[in-house]
C-alpha angles and dihedrals in degrees: 000000000000111000092218091058091049090050091050093049091048094051093046094044095051102041094160094060091041092054091046091052092046090048092051091049090047091057092047095046093044093054092044093047091046089053091050092049093050090049091051092048091050091050091052091048092050091050090049090050090053090054094045103047104009122197120285122224115194126205124192142132118299099208095194092053090046094054092041089056089061094246126143142092111326121225114281094025095108089277144057131264113279096027119126112269136190090278088071091067119106100218125220092225092058092048091050089056092051089049089065091065113124092233094056113096095177136357137193139173136193139197121206116217150129140230130211119227123251134203087268099047117037130184122261105244114161093172115047120224120265113274114276095014115134108226100167093111093056102034094108141109112245100238115192120189110218135176095210122016092202089066092061111106097237092053094041094054096039100251088120130031138175112257099174134019119355141295128252116280133175088267096052119122116257094244095055119121131184116206136187116258094241090059090044092050094046092051096036093240129157137181111292096029117134112229139177125229126184117247116216112233122189111218123210090257090059095253124127124239129181135228125191111242126191123236138166122225103239098168144008121211136190122227114204093215110105123227113276116254093227134044117286127172109273093241089061095050111101092222091061094060110111130178129217136166119273088254089051091051089052090054089052086059087061094254134111117240095232129202094307094050134251128312120270127202096219140349128211128202121194112216129192094224135019088231089067091071093090091053090048091052091052091049091047092052090047088054089055103262120149101221092191090064097029103034124189116227128179123233105194095162093122092050092049091048091052099046102027098096095039091049090052088050089052091049090053090049090050091051089049091053092054095044093048092046093050095041092045092052092051094046093046092047090054092048093047092046090052090047091052092052089053090052096048094118091051091051093045092052093047092049091048089052089057102264111155118243096234090054090049090053089044090058091058090046092052091051093051094043091050090055090046093052091052091048092049090054092051091045092052089054097051108023096084092063093042092048091049093053095043092043093051092051094046093046092047090054093048093049091049091048092049092051093047091049092050091049092050094049097045121197112350128192113254105233091191091061109090091196091069090240096311091125096041095102090060093055110097116230116244132195122227118260104268102178130068123205110211116200126177114217137174090255091058092050090048091051095050090043091055090046094048094047091045090053090048093051095045094045090051102041098047097059091031093063088079089061091061090055097056133078126215094257094055093046095050097042103035098031100215 
């Protein structure tokens, strides 16, 4: 007799057991498919996070490596052995070459500096210093060299905005300066005016000297922070913050930029993927960078903040898939083994009538697979909604846990930031991904189908091996 007909008659004749088997498979397949859907949603969210914030690689001087390499000012070169020389400068021209790497989505560089006032351009100081206090060491403009003014935190978050002229861009001339409107108003300056600022030059004896340096006012901005009501050092007053190009900041150090551009304090490269760091290092070395002295390190804190909770949710879902698959296989194997013992007379009679043992095992496999196929269809219809609800609950718990943990720990030093936190204020805060987008695709159905059928086959074959070892006489007389 055809084993498929026997399987069909068996399933139809014992509806209670058929429904129980289908229900058990439905629970297993639903949990497994929900796990697959949550994993897929987490992978999509992680990929989207990479594209939205990228991963930032920072390059700047490693002073210890520089000195260990025996570099520095040689004797008789207006310095002493071991002092930092011009070869410790990270040049703009080199960084511009690295910026052309195919793995760099965006790059930026900055140069810290200061400028002393002149008779033409005076500091904004609404509250004079206390009588008798020496302020010569702080009577400076804070002059930051930037590649793109829009990337500066105050301009990015709206605390500062251009009110006249334009901001600094990669194409700005090296003598361009952007000043705050209170300084412009106090010195009667407007866009297009040529001004002089004093460069600060360190002499061999350690004393500072000044040198008048020409600039052109290219833009005037407004900072929303009001003047302090008490005296503060001019360099700390928001109105005395000026912006120049990196080449301009080099000139304010008393040096000329040269053919390869001015010096920059640090450079940042936004990558699409942390795995692109190796490619960036190769491109940097090809451009002429010494990565022992100017190392590249990745700061993926934003990316980890974004995807941390959803990745933990995906890990939990993955663990659930494995536990359900293993537990389901064991439970089904026990049920099928018990079912086979109940059907020992049926198997003994069929074997005595000449039915082959593989076909007898095949009948049981067809019955179980039929139940599994029905369950997979039901699971495909309802798992998307179940996975969405479960995923939302799991993710909500992980986000809440991450926020509580961050609040308990307080501010922590970022060991991946080679600046020691100096650039932390320019890193925009991000919130963890708190939504999960569940989508059911053919690949997910295929995966759960393969898993369900694998469980059915394994749960049937393992206990069914005993059937192949018995003969009809043993089955009918001994019973098991």
